[in-house]
Structure formats: C-alpha cells, structure tokens
C-alpha positions in Angstrom: 1.6 34.8 -14.9 1.9 32.4 -12.3 -0.2 30.2 -10.8 -0.7 27.8 -7.4 -0.7 24.0 -8.3 -1.3 21.4 -5.2 -0.3 18.1 -6.2 -1.1 14.8 -4.3 -1.9 11.1 -5.0 -2.2 7.5 -3.2 -4.8 8.0 -0.8 -5.5 4.6 -1.2 -9.5 5.2 1.0 -10.3 1.9 2.6 -7.1 0.5 3.5 -7.2 -1.3 6.6 -4.5 -2.0 9.6 -4.2 -5.6 10.0 -7.8 -5.8 9.8 -8.3 -2.1 11.8 -10.8 0.8 10.3 -9.0 4.2 9.7 -11.6 5.7 7.8 -11.2 8.5 10.7 -7.5 8.8 10.1 -8.0 9.2 6.3 -10.8 11.8 7.1 -8.4 13.5 8.9 -5.5 13.5 6.6 -8.4 14.4 3.8 -9.1 17.6 6.3 -5.6 18.6 6.2 -4.9 18.0 2.0 -8.1 20.0 1.7 -6.9 23.0 3.9 -3.6 22.8 2.5 -5.3 23.8 -0.6 -6.9 26.7 0.9 -4.5 27.7 3.0 -1.6 27.4 0.1 -3.5 29.6 -2.5 -3.9 26.3 -4.8 -5.9 27.1 -8.1 -5.6 24.0 -9.1 -5.2 20.2 -7.7 -3.9 17.3 -9.6 -5.0 13.7 -7.6 -2.5 11.1 -9.4 -4.4 7.8 -8.8 -5.3 5.8 -6.4 -7.9 7.3 -4.5 -9.6 3.9 -3.2 -7.6 0.9 -2.2 -9.9 -1.6 -3.9 -11.8 -1.9 -7.1 -14.5 -2.3 -5.0 -14.5 0.0 -2.3 -17.2 0.7 0.3 -19.8 3.3 0.2 -18.1 4.9 3.0 -14.9 4.9 1.6 -16.9 6.5 -2.1 -18.2 9.0 0.0 -15.4 10.6 1.2 -13.2 10.6 -2.0 -15.6 12.0 -4.2 -16.9 14.7 -1.1 -13.0 15.2 -0.8 -12.7 16.0 -4.5 -15.8 18.4 -4.6 -14.7 20.3 -1.4 -11.0 20.4 -3.4 -13.0 22.6 -6.2 -14.4 24.6 -4.0 -13.2 28.4 -4.4 -13.4 28.0 -8.1 -10.4 25.5 -8.0 -10.1 23.2 -10.8 -9.4 19.5 -10.3 -7.6 17.0 -12.6 -7.3 13.3 -11.9 -6.6 10.1 -13.1 -7.0 6.1 -12.3 -4.6 3.9 -10.1 -3.5 0.8 -10.4 -5.8 -0.5 -7.2 -9.0 1.9 -9.0 -11.2 0.8 -11.2 -11.4 2.7 -14.3 -15.0 1.9 -15.3 -16.7 2.4 -12.1 -14.7 5.9 -11.9 -15.8 6.3 -15.1 -19.2 6.3 -14.4 -19.1 9.0 -12.4 -17.1 11.3 -14.3 -19.8 13.2 -15.9 -20.9 14.2 -12.6 -17.9 14.9 -11.1 -17.1 17.4 -14.5 -19.8 19.7 -13.7 -18.1 20.5 -10.2 -15.0 21.3 -12.3 -13.4 18.0 -11.6 -12.0 16.1 -14.5 -11.7 12.5 -14.3 -10.0 10.5 -16.3 -10.1 6.2 -15.8 -8.4 5.6 -19.1 -6.1 6.7 -21.7 -7.8 8.1 -24.8 -6.4 10.2 -27.8 -5.6 13.9 -26.9 -8.7 14.9 -28.8 -10.9 12.2 -26.7 -10.2 14.4 -23.4 -6.6 12.8 -23.3 -5.2 16.3 -23.2 -7.5 19.5 -21.9 -6.7 23.3 -21.8 -7.6 25.4 -19.1 -7.6 29.1 -18.2 -6.1 28.9 -14.3 -6.4 32.4 -13.2 -6.0 34.0 -16.7 -2.8 31.7 -17.2 -3.1 28.9 -20.0 -2.2 25.1 -19.0 -2.1 22.4 -21.3 -2.7 19.0 -19.4 -1.6 15.4 -20.2 -3.6 12.4 -18.5 -2.0 9.0 -18.3 -4.1 7.0 -16.1 -2.4 3.6 -15.3 -2.0 0.8 -17.6 -1.1 -2.6 -17.0 0.3 -4.8 -19.2 -2.8 -6.8 -20.3 -3.8 -3.5 -22.2 -0.7 -2.4 -23.3 0.6 -5.2 -25.3 -2.2 -7.5 -27.6 -2.5 -11.0 -27.1 -0.5 -12.3 -29.9 2.2 -10.5 -28.3 1.8 -12.1 -24.7 1.7 -15.5 -26.6 4.3 -15.8 -28.8 7.2 -13.2 -27.5 9.3 -13.7 -23.9 9.0 -11.6 -21.1 11.8 -9.1 -21.8 10.2 -8.5 -25.1 7.0 -7.8 -23.2 8.6 -5.0 -21.1 10.5 -3.6 -24.5 6.6 -3.8 -26.1 5.7 -1.9 -23.0 8.0 0.8 -22.9 7.7 1.2 -26.4 4.0 1.9 -25.7 4.1 4.1 -23.2 6.8 6.2 -25.0 4.3 6.6 -28.2 1.3 7.5 -25.8 3.2 9.9 -23.9 4.7 11.3 -27.3 0.9 11.5 -28.4 -0.6 13.3 -25.3 2.9 15.8 -24.8 2.8 16.3 -28.8 1.2 19.8 -28.6 3.0 21.2 -25.4 4.7 25.0 -26.7 6.3 27.8 -24.3 2.8 29.6 -24.3 0.7 27.7 -21.6 2.0 25.8 -18.5 2.5 21.9 -19.8 1.5 19.2 -17.1 1.3 15.5 -17.3 -0.7 14.1 -14.9 0.2 10.2 -14.5 0.3 7.0 -12.5 3.1 4.7 -13.4 6.7 3.4 -12.0 9.6 5.5 -13.0 12.9 4.2 -13.5 14.9 5.0 -10.0 12.4 6.1 -8.0 12.4 4.6 -4.3 9.1 2.2 -3.4 7.3 3.6 -0.3 7.1 0.1 1.3 3.2 -0.6 0.8 2.7 -0.6 -2.8 1.1 -3.7 -4.6 4.4 -5.5 -5.5 3.2 -7.2 -8.8 3.1 -4.0 -10.0 5.8 -2.2 -9.1 8.4 -4.4 -10.4 11.1 -4.2 -13.6 7.9 -5.0 -15.8 6.4 -1.6 -14.9 9.0 0.6 -14.9 9.6 3.1 -17.2 12.2 5.8 -17.5 11.3 9.5 -17.4 12.9 10.1 -20.5 9.6 9.2 -22.0 8.6 12.9 -20.9 10.0 15.8 -22.8 11.5 18.9 -22.0 8.9 20.9 -23.0 6.6 19.3 -19.7 6.5 22.0 -17.2 5.6 19.5 -14.4 5.2 16.0 -13.9 3.0 14.9 -11.4 3.1 11.0 -10.8 1.6 8.7 -8.3 2.4 5.0 -7.4 5.0 5.2 -4.9 4.4 6.4 -1.5 7.4 8.0 -1.0 7.7 11.8 -2.0 10.6 12.4 -4.3 12.0 13.7 -7.1 12.8 11.6 -10.5 15.9 13.1 -12.8 14.8 13.5 -16.1 14.5 16.2 -19.2 11.5 17.9 -17.3 10.5 18.0 -13.2 9.2 15.0 -12.4 7.8 14.0 -9.0 5.6 11.6 -6.8 3.9 13.5 -4.2 3.9 10.7 -2.1 1.3 9.5 0.3 -1.1 11.6 2.8 -0.6 9.3 5.6 1.4 6.3 6.0 -0.5 3.2 4.9 2.0 -0.1 6.4 4.3 -0.4 9.0 7.0 -1.0 5.6 6.4 2.8 5.3 7.4 3.7 8.9 10.3 6.0 7.2 8.3 7.7 4.8 6.9 11.6 5.6 3.4 12.1 4.4 2.5 15.3 2.7 1.6 16.9 -1.0 3.4 19.2 -2.9 2.7 22.4 -3.8 4.3 24.0 -7.3 4.3 27.6 -8.2 3.9 27.5 -12.1 4.7 30.0 -15.0 5.0 29.5 -18.6 8.5 29.0 -19.7 9.8 29.4 -16.0 11.4 26.6 -14.0 8.6 25.1 -11.4 9.3 26.1 -8.1 7.6 22.7 -5.8 7.7 22.7 -1.9 6.3 19.3 0.0 4.5 20.2 2.3 4.6 17.4 5.3 0.8 16.4 6.3 0.6 15.3 10.1 -3.1 14.4 10.5 -3.1 10.5 10.8 -1.5 8.2 13.1 2.2 7.5 12.8 3.5 3.6 12.1 6.3 2.4 14.1 8.3 -0.9 14.1 9.8 -1.4 17.7 12.5 -4.1 18.5 13.8 -5.5 21.9 13.2 -7.7 24.4 9.8 -6.5 26.4 11.8 -5.1 29.1 13.6 -2.5 26.4 10.2 -2.3 24.4 8.8 -1.1 27.8 11.4 1.7 28.0 9.9 3.2 25.0 6.4 2.3 25.5 6.1 6.1 27.1 7.5 7.8 23.5 5.4 6.2 21.0 2.4 8.4 21.7 -0.4 7.9 19.5 1.2 5.8 16.8 0.2 2.3 15.2 2.7 -0.2 16.6 4.7 -3.3 15.1 6.7 -5.1 18.0 9.3 -7.4 17.2 9.8 -9.5 20.5 13.2 -10.6 21.2 12.5 -13.2 23.7 12.5 -16.9 24.4 8.8 -17.6 23.4 6.6 -19.0 25.7 2.6 -19.8 26.3 1.4 -16.3 26.7 3.9 -14.0 25.5 2.1 -12.6 23.0 -1.2 -11.5 24.3 1.3 -10.0 27.6 2.8 -8.0 25.0 -0.5 -6.7 23.7 -1.7 -6.1 27.4 1.4 -3.9 27.5 1.0 -2.0 24.6 -2.7 -1.9 23.7 -1.9 0.4 20.4 0.4 -2.7 19.2 -1.3 -4.2 16.1 1.2 -6.8 15.1 3.5 -8.4 17.5 6.1 -11.0 15.7 8.4 -13.1 18.6 12.1 -13.1 17.1 14.2 -15.9 17.5 16.9 -14.7 20.6 19.7 -15.9 19.4 21.8 -19.1 16.9 21.5 -21.5 19.3 17.3 -21.0 19.3 17.3 -20.6 15.3 19.9 -23.9 15.5 17.5 -26.1 17.8 14.4 -24.7 15.4 15.7 -25.7 12.3 16.8 -29.5 13.3 13.4 -29.6 14.7 11.4 -28.6 11.6 13.9 -30.6 9.1 12.1 -32.7 6.4 12.8 -35.7 8.3 10.3 -34.8 10.8 7.1 -34.9 9.3 7.9 -38.0 7.6 9.0 -41.5 8.8 10.4 -39.7 12.4 7.2 -39.3 13.3 6.6 -43.2 13.1 6.5 -45.3 16.5 6.8 -42.3 18.3 4.8 -41.2 21.6 2.4 -37.8 21.9 4.5 -36.3 24.4 7.5 -36.5 22.5 6.5 -35.8 19.4 4.7 -32.3 21.4 8.1 -31.5 23.2 9.9 -31.5 19.7 7.1 -29.3 18.7 8.0 -26.5 21.7 11.6 -27.0 20.6 10.9 -25.9 17.4 8.8 -22.9 18.0 11.3 -22.2 20.8 8.8 -22.1 23.2 10.5 -22.1 26.9 7.8 -23.0 29.4 7.7 -26.2 30.8 4.0 -25.7 31.9 2.9 -26.4 28.6 4.8 -30.0 28.6 3.2 -30.3 31.7 0.0 -29.6 30.7 -0.1 -31.8 27.4 1.9 -35.0 29.1 -1.2 -34.3 32.2 -4.0 -34.5 29.3 -2.5 -37.6 27.3 -2.4 -39.5 30.5 -5.9 -38.7 31.4 -6.8 -40.0 27.5 -5.0 -43.3 28.1 -6.6 -43.3 31.7 -10.1 -43.2 30.1 -9.3 -45.7 27.0 -8.6 -48.3 29.8 -11.4 -47.8 31.4 -13.8 -47.9 28.1 -12.4 -51.3 27.0 -14.1 -52.7 29.6 -17.5 -52.1 28.7 -18.6 -54.0 25.5 -21.2 -52.4 23.5 -21.4 -55.9 21.7 -24.6 -58.0 23.3 -23.9 -61.1 25.4 -24.1 -64.5 23.9 -27.9 -65.6 24.2 -29.3 -62.1 24.1 -31.6 -60.8 21.6 -29.9 -59.2 18.5 
C-alpha cells in the first residue's frame, strides 16, 4: 500500500531582508505549505532542518514555527523533524517532548538507533522506518585530538568517514518490508547552492557523497541547500528547497516543496510543487532610464537595483524614490575609464605621503574621482565651506584670549 509524503526544509523563519521584516511572507509561505499537505493528501511530513534563521529566534518566530508544525500534524498526519545548522539543538530539544505529544517527532542531535535515531511508524497501515540525521558540525564529529594533530584534508576525510559510519548504523535495519526514509541536513557532493546558504557550512569541508546512503533507502529527504534538486546516488536523494526566496542570490530559485508517493519495494515518485505565496526577489541592472522601463514589470517583488550611471549626489535617493520596493541600490562604474580613474585615485600612495602638503579642496576633488561622482555642485559646495572656514579662522586671529600686560591674572 502506498503513502503520500510531504518533504519540506529550510524555512529560515526570522530571516530579514536588508533589515526588513518578512514575517508576513513567512506566514503566507507556511500557510501555503499546510494547504499543500491537506490538498495533496499527505499522511507523513518531513521537515529537513533550518526551521529558524538564527539560534536565538524571537518569540514571534518560535510561535510561527511551532504553530505550523502543529497544523501539519492535524488530520492524523505524523511529522518528522531534524535540526539544521541554523537551529539551536538544545533549544529545540527543550520543546521536543511537548511536540511529541502532538505526533511531531523532532531530533536535534544525532543519536543511536535505539535511542531515537531510528523510528518505526504505522502510516495508514503501511510500516515506515525513518532514520534521523540532523546537522553535524566538524567540532562535534572530529575529536579535539585530531583537530590539533591532523591536517585540514585529514579532518575532511575524518568527517566523511564518521558520516558514513553514522549513516550505516542508522540505515542498518532497512529492508524491503517497510518504506525506508532518511531525513537529513547536510551538504551533498554535486549539489547546487541556492544562493542564500551560510557559506562556511557549504564548503568542501562539509560535503559528503550521496553514496553514504544505501540503495535500501526508499527516499532520502535532505535540507540545507535552498534549491530544489536531485542528487545522484544509490537511493532517490532530493533537496526540497526553501518555500520562499531568502536572498537575492536565490532570484533564479523556484520556491516549493516535494510531494512523494512511496510504497515498500517500489521506486519513489516525487513531484515538486511550487509555492508562490511570498514576494519574489529580483535583481535589475541598467541605466536609470532602462530601469524605469522595467518598473511596471516587477509586480510586488523585492528589488535589488544595479544602476549603471555616473555617480552623483542623491542618485541612490532618486532611484529609491522611483522604486519604493527597492531594498538594495548599488551604483556600478559605467566604463573602463571610470574604473581606471577610480583605481588611480584609490591607490596606496593616495592615503600616504601624497596627502602631505595638499589642500582640502584638492583632496576632496580626488575623492570625487575615486568614487566616480561627477557632480560639480559638490565640488563647489565643498570649496565654499573651506573658504568660509578659512575666513572664520582669520577673524578669530585678532581675538587673543590671553590677558593684556598689567591686567589681573
């Protein structure tokens, strides 16, 4: 008998965009996720880590995450959750016993199979065996002795060896009588980054091949990379992707989740379902005139604008006034001549002896060249301020605060 599984990951609740809250967008995306579980007939839900964006989430973020987990567990659905690298394992561990009462099984740390690292479930009369592989950092996987005495490449091999042994122990009881699942949060070799992941945890040091999972696994549900994708390996291995775009580097990602039909001994049948509940993130590049032509095509998307204009005072403010939804405005040097002028003006000698004996106006003019700011008003205003300051200095020279000879001290 087959079952329907919903695979999601990388919610990153609490993530802001250049300081702007996105809580309403997160609410909409997670509402859509719950609706997908209901409409898609999911009987089991797996959340493969990074529920939160920070290890110290706000009460508002915690309320949204735990409320969503409880909603996913409605209608007799069971929910399996592992911690990601952004989650605080002890913080999640504190609420795990309460969530367990609502059919939400959460594993913040790697534990042996007999201690909860593997669970056997009855899902609509079908046995399901699930192995939990939460995020495992180098410092927890590698002993202090090895960190002090071995080279970096040896550490990487030690990390891989440990992950392989851990996976082997967790999956050792997989057989053809049940649907065998792995729920993990890690970097798989060959995976494409979505653009908004924490760089330190996606480098080669943490990459492991999908061959650590055995062919007896019916489906490997991964989190950590924000782009939905399949990873080549002996078992069907998929990243769900995030349910919303989290950073401008993810502008090409399609947010969503995966509905999977599973049965013992039969190939998994995954279907990626896009989720379009949150605002998109778009990057537009061009002159101000070219950007204005695109203004009506952006809908309600958050915008990053790269403006290819000669810099001038107030240009960024002018762009923001014309694009109220712009959260990031960057002025890009327009041509090779500008870049050459900026490079010449910004050389090491410009901050050293070349400043000695040079006037403030000359130095300010050089600063404008370095920043490729072509605005005569700024140069004139600065020169006027310098002249006024010099005039005040000359007036002050006649006022000697010291007492005249013969006055009382």
